[in-house]
N, C-alpha and C positions, 0 to 999 in steps of 0.2 A: 090271223088269216094271212095266207101267203098269196101274192099276186104274181103271175108270170104270163109270158106271151101265150103259153099253152092254155092256161086257165081262161085267158081272155077269149081265145078261139073256141074253147069248149062251151062257153056261154052262148056262142052263136051270134055275137054282135055283128052287125053289118055297118059298112061305112055310112057316115052321116050323109055325105054326098061325094060324088066323084066329079071333079071340076078341073079341067086342064089349066085353069088360071090360078089355082092355088099355089102357094110357095113350095119350093123345094128346100127341105131342111137338111143341114149337115149335122148329123147326130154323132157327137164324140163322147164315148163312154167306155171306160176300160173294163167294167164288169159285164161279162157277156149276158147274164140274166137281165140286168137292168137295161142294157142296150136293146135286147130283143123285146122286152116289155114296152119300153118307151117308143121304139120303132113301130111296133104294132099299134099302139095307141095313136101315134101320129098318123099312120096310114089310115086307121079307121076314122080319123077326123078329116080325112081327105087330102092330107099332105103327101107329097113324094118325099122319100127319105133316102139319103146317102149316108152310109154308116162308116165310122172310123173308130179304131180302138185306142188311138193315142194321137199326140200332137203331130208326129211325123206323117201318119196316115191321113190326118186331117189336112195337112198342107198338100199332100199328093192329091187328095180328093178335090180340094179347092182348085188346084191346077187343072185337073181333068174335067171338072164340071163348073168351071168359073162362071160361065154365062147363065147357068141354070140355078145356082145356089143363091138363095135370098135370105136365109136365116140360119145362123149357127145355134146349136143347142149343145152345151158342154158342161161337164163337171166344173165346179168351182176350183177344185184342187185335184191334183194327180199325185199318186205316190211316187217318190223318188224324183220329183220335179224341182 
């Protein structure tokens, strides 16, 4: 069974709740399909998501959204790191 952001949306899931007080997550994932799926799942769980595809983008996102970011979510390893 394959899971993707599109298959999540096709199921018609709705957010658990929308709450302005939930954390903003910095999602760092180099694989686009994984990033889209994880981002969608986090959004459906009520989190705000800022995405980055690599460490450099993550640092830029942290600089840009420093006051809002509360939780990083990243790969354990990156290729060519």
